[in-house]
C-alpha positions in Angstrom: -0.1 -0.2 0.3 1.4 3.4 -0.4 2.1 6.1 2.0 1.9 9.4 1.6 3.9 11.4 3.9 3.2 15.2 4.1 5.9 17.1 6.0 5.4 20.6 4.6 1.8 22.4 6.8 0.5 22.7 3.1 -3.1 21.4 2.2 -2.4 18.8 -0.8 -4.8 18.5 -3.6 -7.1 15.6 -3.1 -5.7 14.6 -6.7 -2.2 14.4 -5.7 -2.9 10.5 -5.3 -1.2 7.5 -7.0 -2.6 7.9 -9.9 -1.8 11.6 -10.2 1.9 10.4 -10.2 2.1 7.1 -12.0 0.6 9.4 -14.9 3.6 11.6 -14.5 5.9 9.7 -14.4 4.1 7.3 -17.2 4.7 10.7 -19.4 8.2 11.5 -18.4 9.8 8.0 -18.9 7.8 6.4 -21.5 6.4 4.0 -19.1 4.1 3.0 -20.9 3.9 0.1 -21.3 5.9 -0.9 -18.5 4.3 -1.1 -15.2 5.9 0.0 -12.0 4.4 0.5 -8.2 4.7 3.7 -6.7 5.6 3.3 -2.5 5.5 6.8 -1.0 4.7 10.2 -1.7 7.0 11.8 0.6 6.1 16.1 0.4 8.3 18.8 2.3 7.9 22.1 1.6 10.0 23.8 -1.0 10.7 27.1 0.7 11.1 28.7 3.4 8.1 32.0 4.4 9.4 35.1 3.8 11.0 33.4 -0.1 7.8 33.7 -2.1 5.0 36.0 -2.0 2.6 35.1 -3.8 2.7 31.0 -4.4 3.5 27.8 -2.4 6.2 25.8 -3.1 6.1 22.1 -2.7 9.0 18.8 -3.0 7.6 15.5 -3.9 9.6 12.7 -3.7 8.6 9.9 -5.3 9.4 5.8 -4.3 8.7 3.2 -6.7 9.9 0.6 -8.4 9.4 -1.4 -12.3 7.5 -4.6 -12.0 7.8 -7.1 -14.5 11.2 -6.5 -16.1 13.9 -8.7 -16.9 16.4 -6.8 -15.7 17.2 -6.5 -11.9 19.0 -3.1 -11.9 15.3 -2.0 -12.9 13.6 -4.0 -9.9 15.1 -1.8 -7.3 13.5 0.8 -5.8 14.1 4.5 -7.6 13.2 8.2 -6.5 12.7 10.6 -8.6 11.7 14.0 -7.3 9.9 17.3 -8.2 8.8 21.1 -7.5 5.3 21.8 -7.3 4.9 25.6 -7.2 1.1 26.1 -6.6 -1.4 29.3 -6.5 -3.7 29.1 -3.4 -7.4 30.7 -4.2 -6.9 33.1 -1.6 -6.8 36.5 -0.2 -3.5 37.3 -2.4 -5.0 35.9 -5.7 -6.2 39.2 -7.0 -3.4 41.4 -6.8 -1.5 38.7 -8.7 -4.2 37.7 -10.8 -4.2 41.8 -11.5 -0.4 41.3 -12.5 -1.4 38.2 -15.2 1.4 36.0 -12.1 0.5 33.1 -13.4 -0.3 33.2 -16.9 2.7 34.8 -17.6 4.8 31.8 -15.8 2.8 29.4 -18.2 3.5 31.3 -21.5 7.7 31.8 -20.0 7.3 28.2 -19.2 5.5 26.7 -22.6 5.7 29.5 -24.9 8.2 31.7 -24.6 11.5 30.1 -22.6 11.5 27.7 -25.5 11.4 29.8 -28.3 14.4 31.6 -26.6 16.4 28.3 -26.6 15.2 27.4 -30.2 17.2 30.9 -31.2 20.2 30.6 -28.8 19.9 26.6 -30.0 20.7 25.9 -26.5 18.6 23.4 -23.4 17.5 23.5 -20.4 20.0 26.7 -19.5 17.7 29.3 -18.8 15.1 28.5 -16.9 14.3 24.8 -15.1 12.7 21.9 -16.8 8.9 21.2 -16.4 5.9 18.2 -17.1 3.1 19.9 -15.7 1.0 22.6 -15.9 -2.4 22.8 -14.9 -4.5 26.1 -15.3 -7.9 26.1 -13.5 -8.8 26.7 -10.1 -5.6 25.5 -8.4 -3.0 26.4 -10.8 -0.4 24.1 -10.3 3.2 24.0 -12.0 5.0 20.8 -11.8 9.0 21.4 -12.7 12.2 19.3 -12.4 13.8 20.0 -8.6 17.2 21.6 -9.9 18.7 20.1 -6.2 19.2 16.8 -7.5 21.6 18.3 -10.2 23.4 20.2 -7.6 22.1 23.4 -8.0 22.1 25.5 -4.8 20.7 29.3 -3.5 23.4 31.8 -2.7 23.5 32.8 1.1 20.9 36.0 0.7 22.7 37.8 3.9 25.8 38.6 2.3 25.5 38.9 -1.5 27.0 36.7 -4.2 30.4 37.7 -4.8 31.8 39.2 -8.6 31.6 35.6 -9.9 28.3 34.9 -9.8 27.6 37.8 -9.8 29.3 36.8 -14.0 27.6 33.7 -14.3 24.1 36.3 -13.9 24.8 38.9 -15.6 25.9 36.7 -18.2 22.7 35.0 -18.5 21.0 37.7 -18.0 22.6 38.9 -21.6 21.5 35.8 -23.3 18.1 36.2 -21.7 17.9 40.0 -23.1 19.6 38.9 -26.6 17.0 36.1 -27.4 13.6 38.7 -25.9 14.8 41.2 -28.3 15.4 38.6 -31.6 11.2 37.1 -30.6 9.8 40.7 -30.3 11.6 41.2 -33.4 10.5 37.8 -35.4 6.5 38.5 -33.7 5.7 41.5 -31.5 2.4 40.2 -30.3 3.8 38.0 -28.1 5.2 40.7 -25.5 1.5 41.6 -25.4 1.3 39.6 -22.3 3.8 41.4 -20.4 2.8 44.6 -21.1 1.8 45.3 -16.9 5.3 46.1 -14.6 4.9 44.7 -11.1 3.0 48.4 -10.1 -0.7 49.2 -11.5 -3.3 51.3 -10.9 -5.2 49.2 -9.4 -2.8 47.6 -7.2 -1.9 51.5 -5.6 -3.8 50.7 -2.2 -3.4 47.0 -1.9 -1.8 46.2 1.9 1.4 45.1 0.5 1.3 48.2 -1.0 1.1 50.4 1.8 2.4 48.3 4.6 5.7 47.3 2.8 6.7 49.4 0.4 5.3 52.7 1.4 6.2 51.9 5.1 9.7 50.8 4.5 10.3 54.6 3.5 9.3 56.3 6.5 11.8 53.0 8.4 14.4 54.4 6.6 14.2 57.7 6.9 14.0 57.5 10.8 17.0 55.0 11.2 19.1 57.8 9.4 17.7 61.0 11.0 20.7 60.9 13.3 23.3 59.6 10.9 25.4 62.3 10.7 25.1 63.5 7.2 22.1 61.8 6.3 20.1 64.2 7.4 18.8 65.8 4.9 18.4 62.2 3.1 15.7 61.1 6.0 13.5 65.1 5.3 13.8 63.7 1.2 12.7 60.2 2.0 9.7 60.7 4.2 9.1 63.1 2.1 8.8 60.7 -1.0 6.7 58.7 0.6 3.2 60.5 -0.8 4.7 60.2 -4.7 6.6 57.1 -4.7 3.9 54.9 -6.3 3.2 56.9 -9.1 7.1 57.1 -9.1 7.2 53.8 -9.6 4.4 53.5 -12.1 6.4 56.5 -14.0 9.6 54.6 -14.4 7.9 51.4 -15.2 6.1 53.2 -18.2 8.1 52.3 -21.5 8.7 54.8 -23.8 9.3 54.4 -27.6 13.4 55.6 -27.6 14.1 53.1 -25.0 15.8 49.9 -25.4 12.9 47.1 -24.7 13.4 43.4 -23.6 11.5 41.3 -21.6 12.8 41.5 -18.1 13.2 38.7 -15.6 11.2 40.9 -13.1 12.5 40.2 -10.3 15.8 39.3 -10.8 17.0 38.7 -7.3 18.9 35.9 -5.6 16.1 34.0 -4.6 15.6 33.2 -8.0 18.4 31.8 -9.8 20.4 28.7 -8.8 24.1 27.9 -9.3 25.9 24.7 -10.3 29.7 24.1 -9.2 32.4 22.2 -10.5 34.6 19.6 -8.6 36.7 22.9 -7.3 33.4 24.4 -5.6 33.7 26.9 -8.7 30.4 28.5 -9.9 29.8 27.2 -13.5 26.4 27.6 -14.3 23.0 29.8 -13.2 19.0 28.9 -14.4 16.9 31.3 -13.3 13.5 30.5 -11.0 10.6 32.9 -10.7 8.7 34.0 -13.7 5.5 35.4 -13.1 7.6 38.8 -13.1 8.2 39.2 -16.5 7.7 42.8 -18.0 8.1 44.0 -21.6 10.2 47.1 -21.3 13.4 49.4 -20.9 16.3 46.7 -19.8 17.6 49.2 -17.2 15.0 47.7 -15.1 16.7 43.4 -14.9 20.1 46.0 -14.2 18.4 48.4 -11.5 16.6 45.6 -9.6 20.0 42.9 -9.4 22.8 45.4 -8.7 20.8 46.0 -5.5 19.0 43.2 -4.1 21.5 40.7 -5.2 25.6 41.9 -4.6 28.1 42.0 -1.7 28.2 45.8 -0.9 31.9 45.6 -1.5 30.8 44.4 -5.0 28.4 46.9 -5.6 30.7 49.9 -4.7 34.2 48.9 -6.4 32.3 46.3 -9.6 29.4 48.2 -11.0 30.6 49.2 -13.8 32.8 45.8 -15.0 29.9 44.2 -14.3 27.7 46.1 -16.5 30.1 45.9 -19.2 30.3 42.2 -18.3 26.6 41.7 -19.4 27.1 44.3 -22.2 29.6 41.7 -23.7 26.9 39.0 -23.1 24.4 40.7 -24.7 26.3 41.4 -27.7 28.0 38.3 -28.1 25.0 36.7 -27.8 23.2 39.2 -30.5 25.6 38.8 -32.9 25.3 34.6 -32.9 21.8 35.1 -33.2 22.4 37.7 -36.4 20.1 40.5 -34.4 20.3 44.1 -36.5 20.9 47.0 -34.7 23.7 46.0 -32.2 23.5 48.3 -29.6 26.3 50.2 -28.0 27.6 50.6 -24.6 26.1 54.3 -24.5 22.7 52.6 -25.4 23.1 50.0 -22.3 24.4 53.2 -19.8 21.7 55.5 -20.7 18.7 52.9 -20.1 20.1 51.7 -16.3 21.2 55.9 -15.8 17.1 56.2 -16.4 15.6 53.3 -14.6 18.2 54.4 -11.3 14.6 54.7 -9.2 13.6 51.0 -10.6 16.9 50.3 -8.2 16.1 52.4 -5.7 12.5 50.4 -5.0 14.8 47.5 -5.1 16.6 48.7 -2.8 14.1 49.8 -0.1 10.6 47.2 -0.5 13.2 43.9 -1.9 16.4 44.5 -0.5 15.5 44.4 3.6 13.9 41.0 3.3 16.4 39.3 1.5 18.8 40.6 3.7 16.2 39.1 6.9 17.7 35.2 8.5 15.9 32.5 7.0 14.7 31.9 10.8 13.4 35.6 11.0 11.4 35.6 7.5 9.4 32.0 9.2 8.1 35.0 11.6 7.8 37.7 8.6 5.3 35.2 6.3 3.9 37.7 4.0 0.2 36.3 5.5 1.5 38.2 8.1 1.8 41.4 6.8 -1.3 43.1 8.0 -0.6 42.5 11.7 0.7 45.7 13.4 2.3 43.7 15.7 4.6 41.2 13.5 5.0 44.6 10.8 6.9 46.4 13.9 9.1 43.5 14.5 9.5 42.8 11.2 11.3 46.3 10.5 13.3 46.8 13.2 15.0 42.9 12.3 14.7 44.4 8.7 16.4 47.8 9.4 19.1 46.6 11.8 21.0 43.6 10.0 24.3 44.6 9.2 24.0 43.9 5.1 22.0 46.4 5.0 23.0 48.9 7.3 25.6 49.7 5.5 24.1 48.6 1.9 22.2 51.8 3.2 25.3 54.1 4.4 26.4 53.6 0.6 24.0 53.2 -1.7 21.2 56.1 -0.2 24.4 58.7 -0.6 24.7 57.6 -4.2 20.4 57.4 -4.7 20.4 61.1 -3.7 23.3 62.3 -6.1 21.5 61.4 -8.5 19.1 63.6 -7.8 16.1 60.5 -7.9 15.6 61.5 -3.5 13.9 64.7 -4.8 
């Protein structure tokens, strides 16, 4: 008799039964003519609280063996591992549906990324393989479990170093280049991605008010007595009333911009690294394509710089990393015969014009990423509306070493650029 073990605190859909996973294995492994038996389904959490705001992530280990085979190797117990991304029908769902989160991820998974890989003549290096999609009320996508292939998340408390950063930017250059070619071939494919994270329907949501705008007051309070930051504190406090409108404006696309399909949420919880035998990172895979946005490439670059890099790398290697991205972009564009080739000055202009999006990532995303994983469990998005948890969360977020050091550097930089005015 099959055993089901649920080590997560997520309610499983009723149809996650033996028949469902038998069909999954048959489709993946071409077991049509074979008989096999599932012994155990073991479900565990695929992510910690605070790492996924709108979806539930499950990891499932399927223990099974084939029967009726002459080959003894086939008769031994085998394991198959998958990641299940599950969008529950709860109070957070309308926010995501206003922005087509699930529709975007399905289209990216089934349609856009395979087209990218065809353009680039590569397989399975932009995102994880998928094996099943359910688009009705339950909203489920089943992916490969990259941990089985040795992929790991980076340490979010300290950020990534130059070597890891160059891997990400090389892959991002390929991703953006493929999107330029695809949009040139068929502009209609980009219609689903016309909305970014900020949309008029989400102006007064709990997430917007309590987190993105609420963080501004916390930053202003934290730095008001720092010598040399008094004026910056006042500017940030005054920015609160116009923050949402400035974010709307910065995501808005213009004809003169160099538009690509942005990943849209490019921080270090959304990519995983693979390592060689010497512990050197040699590949990176992007995750979570629900916030992809067809807009200026400056959005992805500013978001990445202000959420993912170690502070010493952010201070000293920004220009070098931007050139590394550019080299990957033009190398890929030349390989896929895309014209016209943008200049380095074009890229620098896009990044400069979208610096406020970097400020949004710095004040709205980085504080949570910098927290210790154990603290994130208490600061789960489900509890953002609780005053007690909000107060505790802010105290923890704005007292981490990484965030304090980043504030000292980044706020001066943002102010010198004039984007806090």
